[in-house]
C-alpha positions as CSV (number, residue, x, y, z in Angstrom):
1,X,0.0,0.0,0.0
2,X,1.6,3.2,-1.1
3,X,-1.4,5.5,-0.9
4,X,-4.1,5.8,1.7
5,X,-7.3,7.8,1.1
6,X,-9.0,9.1,4.3
7,X,-12.6,10.3,3.7
8,X,-13.7,12.7,6.5
9,X,-17.2,13.3,7.6
10,X,-18.1,14.1,11.2
11,X,-15.6,16.7,12.6
12,X,-15.4,15.0,16.0
13,X,-14.1,11.8,14.3
14,X,-11.5,13.4,12.1
15,X,-8.5,13.0,14.4
16,X,-9.2,9.3,15.0
17,X,-9.2,8.6,11.3
18,X,-6.1,10.8,10.5
19,X,-4.1,9.3,13.4
20,X,-4.9,5.7,12.4
21,X,-4.0,6.5,8.8
22,X,-0.6,7.9,9.8
23,X,0.0,4.8,12.0
24,X,-0.9,2.3,9.2
25,X,1.0,4.1,6.5
26,X,4.1,4.0,8.7
27,X,3.6,0.4,9.5
28,X,3.4,-0.7,5.9
29,X,6.0,1.7,4.5
30,X,3.6,3.8,2.5
31,X,4.4,7.3,1.3
32,X,1.2,9.2,0.8
33,X,-2.1,10.1,2.6
34,X,-4.8,11.9,0.7
35,X,-7.4,13.5,3.0
36,X,-10.8,14.2,1.4
37,X,-13.5,16.4,2.8
38,X,-16.0,16.2,-0.1
39,X,-18.4,19.2,-0.1
40,X,-21.9,18.3,-1.4
41,X,-23.2,19.9,-4.6
42,X,-26.5,21.5,-3.6
43,X,-28.7,19.7,-6.2
44,X,-27.0,16.3,-6.1
45,X,-29.6,13.5,-5.7
46,X,-32.5,15.9,-5.6
47,X,-33.9,14.9,-9.0
48,X,-36.6,17.2,-10.3
49,X,-36.9,18.8,-6.8
50,X,-34.0,21.2,-7.3
51,X,-33.2,23.8,-4.6
52,X,-34.0,27.5,-5.0
53,X,-31.0,29.7,-5.7
54,X,-31.2,31.0,-2.1
55,X,-31.3,27.5,-0.6
56,X,-28.4,26.4,-2.8
57,X,-26.4,29.4,-1.6
58,X,-27.1,28.6,2.0
59,X,-26.1,25.0,1.5
60,X,-22.8,25.9,-0.2
61,X,-22.0,28.2,2.7
62,X,-22.8,25.5,5.2
63,X,-20.5,23.1,3.3
64,X,-17.7,25.6,3.1
65,X,-17.9,26.1,6.9
66,X,-18.0,22.3,7.4
67,X,-14.8,21.9,5.3
68,X,-13.1,24.9,7.0
69,X,-13.7,23.3,10.4
70,X,-12.3,20.0,9.2
71,X,-9.3,21.8,7.6
72,X,-8.5,23.5,10.9
73,X,-8.6,20.1,12.7
74,X,-6.4,18.6,9.9
75,X,-3.9,21.4,10.1
76,X,-3.5,21.1,13.8
77,X,-3.2,17.3,13.6
78,X,-0.6,17.6,10.8
79,X,1.7,19.7,12.9
80,X,1.3,17.4,15.9
81,X,1.9,14.3,13.8
82,X,4.6,15.4,11.4
83,X,6.0,18.7,12.7
84,X,6.5,22.0,10.9
85,X,6.6,22.2,7.1
86,X,10.4,22.2,7.2
87,X,10.4,19.0,9.1
88,X,8.1,17.2,6.6
89,X,10.4,17.2,3.6
90,X,11.4,13.6,4.2
91,X,8.1,12.5,5.7
92,X,5.0,11.1,4.2
93,X,3.2,13.2,1.6
94,X,-0.1,14.4,3.1
95,X,-2.6,16.2,0.8
96,X,-5.7,18.1,1.8
97,X,-8.6,17.9,-0.7
98,X,-12.0,19.7,-0.3
99,X,-13.7,19.9,-3.7
100,X,-17.4,20.4,-4.3
101,X,-17.9,17.0,-5.8
102,X,-20.6,14.4,-6.6
103,X,-20.4,10.9,-5.3
104,X,-19.6,9.4,-8.7
105,X,-16.6,11.7,-9.1
106,X,-15.3,10.8,-5.6
107,X,-15.2,7.2,-6.6
108,X,-13.7,7.8,-10.1
109,X,-11.3,10.6,-9.1
110,X,-10.0,9.6,-5.8
111,X,-10.9,6.1,-4.6
112,X,-10.3,3.6,-7.3
113,X,-6.5,3.8,-7.1
114,X,-6.1,4.0,-3.4
115,X,-4.3,1.1,-1.6
116,X,-6.7,1.5,1.3
117,X,-9.7,3.7,2.1
118,X,-10.3,4.8,5.7
119,X,-13.6,6.2,6.8
120,X,-16.0,6.2,9.7
121,X,-19.0,3.9,10.3
122,X,-22.4,5.3,9.3
123,X,-23.6,8.0,11.7
124,X,-27.2,9.1,12.3
125,X,-26.1,12.7,11.6
126,X,-24.9,11.8,8.1
127,X,-26.5,13.3,5.0
128,X,-28.0,11.3,2.2
129,X,-24.9,12.0,0.1
130,X,-22.6,10.7,2.9
131,X,-24.6,7.5,3.0
132,X,-24.4,7.0,-0.7
133,X,-20.6,7.8,-0.7
134,X,-20.1,4.9,1.8
135,X,-22.2,2.5,-0.3
136,X,-20.3,3.5,-3.4
137,X,-17.0,3.1,-1.7
138,X,-18.0,-0.5,-0.7
139,X,-19.6,-1.5,-4.0
140,X,-17.9,0.4,-6.7
141,X,-14.3,1.0,-5.9
142,X,-13.0,-2.6,-5.8
143,X,-10.7,-1.4,-3.1
144,X,-10.3,-2.5,0.5
145,X,-11.9,-0.4,3.2
146,X,-11.2,0.1,6.9
147,X,-14.2,1.3,8.8
148,X,-13.2,2.9,12.1
149,X,-15.6,3.2,15.1
150,X,-16.2,6.6,16.7
151,X,-13.6,7.7,19.2
152,X,-11.5,4.6,18.7
153,X,-8.4,5.0,21.0
154,X,-6.8,1.6,20.9
155,X,-4.2,0.1,18.4
156,X,-5.5,-1.5,15.3
157,X,-4.2,-4.7,13.9
158,X,-2.4,-6.3,16.8
159,X,-5.1,-8.8,17.7
160,X,-6.9,-9.8,14.5
161,X,-10.0,-11.9,13.8
162,X,-10.6,-13.0,10.3
163,X,-14.1,-14.3,9.4
164,X,-13.7,-16.8,6.6
165,X,-16.4,-17.8,4.1
166,X,-15.5,-19.4,0.8
167,X,-16.5,-16.5,-1.4
168,X,-14.7,-14.2,-3.9
169,X,-15.1,-11.1,-1.7
170,X,-13.7,-12.9,1.3
171,X,-10.7,-14.1,-0.6
172,X,-10.1,-10.5,-1.8
173,X,-10.4,-9.2,1.8
174,X,-8.0,-11.8,3.2
175,X,-5.5,-11.2,0.4
176,X,-5.6,-7.4,0.7
177,X,-5.3,-7.5,4.5
178,X,-1.9,-9.3,4.4
179,X,-0.2,-5.9,4.3
180,X,-1.4,-5.4,7.9
181,X,-1.1,-8.9,9.2
182,X,2.7,-9.0,9.2
183,X,2.7,-6.7,12.2
184,X,-0.1,-8.5,14.2
185,X,0.6,-10.2,17.5
186,X,-2.1,-12.8,17.1
187,X,-4.3,-13.7,14.1
188,X,-7.3,-16.1,14.4
189,X,-9.2,-17.4,11.4
190,X,-12.9,-18.1,12.3
191,X,-14.8,-20.4,9.9
192,X,-18.0,-22.5,9.9
193,X,-17.6,-26.2,10.5
194,X,-16.4,-27.9,7.4
195,X,-15.4,-24.7,5.6
196,X,-11.7,-24.3,6.5
197,X,-9.7,-21.6,4.8
198,X,-7.1,-22.8,2.2
199,X,-3.7,-22.9,3.8
200,X,-2.0,-20.9,1.0
201,X,-4.2,-17.9,1.3
202,X,-2.1,-16.2,4.0
203,X,1.5,-17.1,3.0
204,X,4.1,-16.3,5.7
205,X,1.4,-15.3,8.3
206,X,1.2,-17.4,11.5
207,X,-2.4,-17.8,12.5
208,X,-4.7,-19.9,14.7
209,X,-8.0,-21.4,13.7
210,X,-11.4,-21.7,15.4
211,X,-14.8,-22.8,14.3
212,X,-18.0,-20.7,14.7
213,X,-21.0,-22.3,16.3
214,X,-23.9,-22.7,13.9
215,X,-26.3,-19.9,14.2
216,X,-29.3,-19.2,11.9
217,X,-29.5,-15.9,10.1
218,X,-27.0,-13.1,9.2
219,X,-27.7,-11.0,12.4
220,X,-27.0,-14.0,14.7
221,X,-23.7,-14.8,12.9
222,X,-22.6,-11.1,13.0
223,X,-23.5,-10.9,16.7
224,X,-21.4,-14.0,17.3
225,X,-18.4,-12.4,15.6
226,X,-18.8,-9.3,17.8
227,X,-19.0,-11.4,20.9
228,X,-15.8,-13.2,20.0
229,X,-14.1,-9.9,19.2
230,X,-15.1,-8.6,22.6
231,X,-14.0,-11.8,24.5
232,X,-10.6,-11.8,22.7
233,X,-10.1,-8.1,23.0
234,X,-9.6,-8.0,19.2
235,X,-8.7,-4.7,17.5
236,X,-9.4,-5.6,13.9
237,X,-12.0,-7.8,12.1
238,X,-11.3,-8.8,8.5
239,X,-14.2,-10.0,6.4
240,X,-15.6,-10.0,2.9
241,X,-18.1,-7.2,2.4
242,X,-21.6,-7.9,1.0
243,X,-21.4,-11.2,-0.8
244,X,-24.6,-10.2,-2.8
245,X,-25.7,-7.0,-4.4
246,X,-27.3,-4.0,-2.7
247,X,-30.9,-5.0,-3.3
248,X,-30.5,-8.5,-2.0
249,X,-28.9,-7.3,1.2
250,X,-31.5,-4.6,1.7
251,X,-34.2,-7.2,1.5
252,X,-32.6,-10.2,3.2
253,X,-30.0,-8.6,5.5
254,X,-26.4,-9.5,5.8
255,X,-23.5,-9.8,8.2
256,X,-21.9,-6.7,6.7
257,X,-25.1,-4.7,7.1
258,X,-25.3,-5.7,10.8
259,X,-21.6,-4.7,11.3
260,X,-22.1,-1.3,9.8
261,X,-24.7,-0.5,12.4
262,X,-22.7,-1.9,15.4
263,X,-19.4,0.0,15.3
264,X,-17.7,-1.9,18.1
265,X,-14.4,-2.7,16.3
266,X,-12.4,-1.6,13.2
267,X,-13.6,-3.6,10.3
268,X,-11.4,-4.3,7.2
269,X,-13.7,-5.4,4.3
270,X,-13.6,-5.9,0.6
271,X,-16.6,-6.4,-1.7
């Protein structure tokens, strides 16, 4: 991973995401962090119900103030993390980006070539655009994501649980996570009875295995994973994200959907 993309949203969560990005980029020897505060175009997603000029002006002002608040937090964090501009010449390249931009352009312009995308879990304060940006990051980038719980203040990636299912998205998640696993103290692969992970999927990684108890339904399986994470004091869960499409998961539910609404532990996923 050479480049990490951090997508900011709630100002009170910014430092958590930025600090974790700095820690991970140092850990894997990366050289660039792009920090994106995407300002919402006033009429995006409104369809025929477009805003009046006055409402659009007010929304743009609100978005500028939101981005300015995040930029102030970013600037303070940058000096704390990497020192003065003169001290940063040999440090990681860190870029601030705050364009007014539609979700589709976020994905095409910034996300698809990132080694890892960091962002927060869904928040009840999020706008519709922010919800769509998260879904697009999961379904449309073909990149691994690390979702970070609010106010997370522990390390990430020392005690790792990996939830195995024999599916393409899970294989992609396990493969992509190898960049972080080399620095883990313990790695445990959890799998259903009779569905063991292929031994060659994590070359060079020492790991233990355990079987999940049979539980019926996606929510029950997801809750079991969270209970194990709590008991083991895990600080990272690796899993495939949304084995099916958006419509199926909206109707039937999924382990990923449950995890998104229970931000107890950082989750590394890949659709």
